[in-house]
N, C-alpha and C positions, 0 to 999 in steps of 0.2 A: 174650549171656548182658552180658558188658558194654557194649552197644551201649543193650540197656533197663535196665540201673542209671544211665547216665549221661542217660536220658531221663527216670528217675524220678528223678531226685533235682532235674534241672533245671524239671522240672512243680510238684514241691514249693517250690523256689524261687521260680516265681514265682506259687503261689497263697499263701505266705505272704505279699504284698502287693500283687496286680493287686485283689482284689475290695475292697481298700482302699486303691487308690492314693491317688486325690485328697484322702483324708483323712491320710494316712502323709505325703503331702510337704507337704500344710498343715501341719503339727507341724511335720515339719525345717524350712519356713520361716521360719513364725512363730517359734522358738527361736531360728535363726540370727539375725533381726532383733533379740530378746529380750536377747542377748548384748552387743549396742552398741546399744541403747536410750536410752542416759546419755549417750552418746556422740553419737546424733542430736541429742537435746533439745540439749544445747552445740551444734551445729551449725545448727538452725534457730533457735534462743531463744538470743538477744542475752542474756534476762534469766537464763538459768541461768548466766553463767558468773563466774565465782567471779575477774574482774580486779582485779592487784592493783600498779598503777601509779607508786605510793612505797615498794613492797616494806616493809609495815606488818607487824607483827607478827596473829598468828591470833587475832580475838578469842573469846572463852570464851561454852561455853553461857550461863552467867548474863547474861554481858553482852550477847547475842543477844537474851533472854525481855526484857532491860530494854527493847529498842530497840522492840520490836514491842508490849509492854506498854503503852510512851509515848507508842507511833503507836493502838492501841486500847486505850485507857481500861478498858472495859468487858469486854475479852476475856479466855476463862480458857482460858491455856496447858497441852497435855497430854504434848505430844513436843516433843524436837528431837533431829532425824534429819542425822547428819551423812556424805556422798561419798565422791568421790575429790576430792582439792587443788583441782581444775580446776573443780569444780564447786561451786555455792552451799550452803549451809547450809537445811536446810527446818525452819522453826519450824511446829508444827500446832494451831492454837488451836480456838475457837469462841466467838460473839458472838451478839447479839441479831439481828442480819440475817446471820449466816456461820453458819448450822449446822453446816457441818467449811469449815476453809478452813486453809490452807498460803501463810506466807510466804517467800520465797525471798530471805532473808536473805545479804548478801553477809560474808563473815569477815572481810574484811580490811579493808573502808571500812564497812561497817556498815550499808551500805543498804539498805532494803527494795525489791528490784529488780521482785519482781510478788508480787501475791494470787492464789491459783489455788484455787478452789473446784469446780473436777471435777475429773475422773479424769486424772493425768498420761500422758502417751505413755506413760512407763517401766512404771508400773501396768496401762494397756490390754495393752502386748503381753504382759506376763509370766502377765496374765490370760484374753488369744487361749492363748498357748500353753499355758496352766498348765490350766485345764479349759473352753476354749473359749466361753468366757463365759456356763456355764449355770450356772442360778442352785443355791446351795447350801442344800442342805436339813440343818437343823441342823447338824451333822457330815460333812457326803460332800455328792458333786457326780457327777451321773452324767458330767459331763466332765471332770472330774477322772482317772475311772475307765479311760473311753476312751481319754486321751491317754497313761496311764500302761500301758495294754493296748498302744502302742507297741513298746514294750520286748522285748515278746516277741518282735512282728513282726519287729521287727531280728537280735535274735540269731537267730532262727530263718533269715533270709533272709541273716545272714553265716553260720553254722553252713555251709548247703545249698550256699554260693556257693564256699565253700573245699573243697566235697567235688568240686564239678564243677572248677574251675577247676586243674586238676592243675601241680603244681610252682610254684603262686603266686611261692613267694619267688623266683624268677627275675626278676620283676619290681621289685624295687629294684637289682637290679645289672644287669638286661638289659630295660628296662621296651621293651614295643612298643607304638610306635602308628602304624598305616600309614592314611596320610593320601589314597594314591589308589589304593584298591581298592574302592572304591564307599562308601554311608551304612553300609551294616549295619555291615562290617567295623571304619570309623571309631567307629560307637558300641560296639561289642562292645569294641573297646580301651579307648577312652576310660571303661567301664564297670567295665570291671578294675583297670585301672591306679587309679581312683580308689578302688576298693573295696581295693585290698591298702595303698596306704600312708595308708589312710583305718583301718586295721585296730584301731591303740590307740583312736583314735575311736571306732568302733562297740560296741568292746567296752566303753569309759568312760559310753559313752549309755545302752549296756543294761543293763550292772549298776546305774546310778544311777538309773533309768527304774522298773527292778525292785523297787528300795528306797521310791521314790515310791508303786510300789501297794504294797507292803506295810504302808507308813505311811497310804495312805487306809482300808487295811482296820480296821489299829490305830484310825484316827480315828471310822471309823465303827461302830466294836465298843465303843469312849468308854474306850479305854485311854488313858493320859496316860503319854506320852513325858517329859514335861518336868512338877514335879511344880508345883502351884499355889503363887502365890507367899503367903506367909502375910500377915496385916494385923495391925495393932495390937491388944491385948487392950485391954478394956472399962480395965480396972486402970491400964495406962500412958496413958489419958487425962487431962488436966489435971482437976480437980472445975470444976463446972459455977462454982461463983462463979467460977473463976479461969481460965475458957477465954478471957475478952474480952483477957487482958492477956497468957496464955499464947502464947508465938511457937515454933512448928516448926522447927525445923533447917531452913538454906537448901539451895538447891542447890549452891552452891559448897562448904558444908563436908560436903553429902552426897559430892561427887566427889574431896574432900582423903580422905575417908574411903576411900572406891574406892582411888585412889592408894596409900595407905599401905598398904593389902592387897597390890594386885598393882602393884608399881610399874610394869611397862610399859603400864599399863592404857588405853586410848584409848577414850573411848567416842564411842562411836556410835550408838544409840538409848537415848536418855534419856526417861526416862516422869514425870514429876510425880507425886503424890498428888491424887488427882480429889474424898476426903475423909478424914474427920479421921482414919477409920481406915487410910486406906491410908498405900503406903509410896511412898520412892523407888525406883522399876526401871530399873537404872542397866547397862546390858550395852556390852557393845565388843570391843576386838580383842586380842590379845597376842603372844604371839613363837612363836607356834604357826602356821606359814605353812598349813598344807591346812585350816584350821578357818575357816569363816565368820565373821562382824565382830559375831556376838553370843555367842561361845564362852565371852568372860568374862561375869558379871555381880556384881554384890550388891545385895541385898534392902537398905534402911536402912532403919530405925523414925522416922519423922520428930520423934518425939516423946522419941527416947532418945539418939539416932544409934548404940546400937547395930544389928549388920550381924544379922541376925535368917536368911539366906538366902544362899547362895553357889553359885556358876557357873564352874566351871574344868575344863580339857580333862581333867586328872588324876584329876577322880573321878564323871567321866562313866560311865555304864553303855554297855555295847555298842550298844543302840540310840539313847543321846544321840549318841555318839560320831559314828554311821551320820547322824542328822539333820544333826549341826553340821557333816560334811567335804560330803555331798553335793551343793549348792546351789555351793560354789567349783570342784569336780570338775564338774558341768555343767553350769554357767555361765562359766566359766576366770575364776572373778576372783582365782585362786590369787596370780599376779602383776601382777595392772593392769592397765595399758591394752596391754600388751605379748602376754599371756595371753587376753586378750581378741577380739586381734586374730588370736591365729593358732588359735583358737574359730571365731571366726567365716569363715575360710578354708574350715576343715574341716566347717562346718556347710552351705557354701555345695558343698563336694564331696558328702556327702551330699546334700544338696537335687537336684544337678545327677544321681547316681545314680539316686534313685527315678525323673527323666525320662528317661533314657538307659535305664533299665532297663522303661519300661514302652514308649518307643520300639522296643526291640528284639523288645519281646512282640509290639507291634501289626507291626511289618515281618514276625516269621514266621508270625502269623496270616493275612496277608494271602496269605502267598506260596502258606501251606497251603491257606488257600481255594479258590486259581487251581490248583493244582497238584489240587485233587479237581476242579474245573472241566472242566480239560482231561482227565484221567481218563475223566470222567461222555462227554465228548463221543467219545474214542478210542472207548470201549465201543459206543457211539451210531453210529458208521460201520460200525463193524465186525460187529455186528451188520445196519446196513440192506446193507454190502456179504454178509453170506452171506444175508440175506434175496435179492438178485437173483441169486446165483451158483445156489441153489437155484430159483427158476422156469426161468432159461436150463435150468440141468437136464431139469428135468419137459417142456419146450417140447422139448428135443431128444429125448429118448425118445417 
């Protein structure tokens, strides 16, 4: 009975991933690359590096906007995005000959090092991993559902794997890697060791993946996790005869308002008003390590200077909290470059586990096929021998 039970769990373990093995492996691989996609951009594109040879102070977002505006006088600047200190800041704008462009501005020297009018490597890898480049239909994507469903596959493989691997915790204290007992034994040991040492990572990827699946369902159902940013009322706009002389609050002033509200505010995603009734949407990070770079935010009315809405971890709902902690946990950005490296290493383990698992299954399948063929030949030989014996017996009679 125990043998039958183990066989059942092993087959179930295989069926959780084998039917979609290539897809599961691809999602793991692209996710692993996406974790360090910005760093890979830094390595391969010199224009993405924020060098600071003279140790000058970092320029502010309004200064970067002025630099881009001077280089492109007819441009309409919409957003300023900041990344890691070793990466440039991005100023997003549109112009008469540039429907969508990103200026790579060195925040220390103030030099525009590149203007990108296509998809970035980071954006491409996140899209490839997140929804397999499937198109978005209104508020959902089939590809996003497919990728999120991999969390169920991963969780099922994790649970069944622990059932199969008896006393798995011994792999922490007495790891076993037999390199001289054949390929099958080596692959099995590698698969088990990687699985046990990656338990925390598998659980984390499964939980965050299940959240992404729930988030996709909520989006599809038109449920707004984050409230829409309010806009200025008609009454707050200057009268028509004063519109020509009326001045909006500058971005610098809006940032000062945000810093007064949140002293530890570090702006990472700054959106400028797109029309007269639009607002400054200033998002950034604070002193909550496990929250993303958009967990703090203030919406500032450009005509009155009032904060019409704000975002802070202390006031988030449960769904909003999950929304803002999922990405740092899934992509390993909670501790900068060092946690990214850790996530990358365990991503390689996870990708390797999918490959070794398939190889183990393949070797077992080949062996089973050979055993069946050998058994069939044996039966055929026995039957042939029996027929000869019968003929001999008859001849004697």
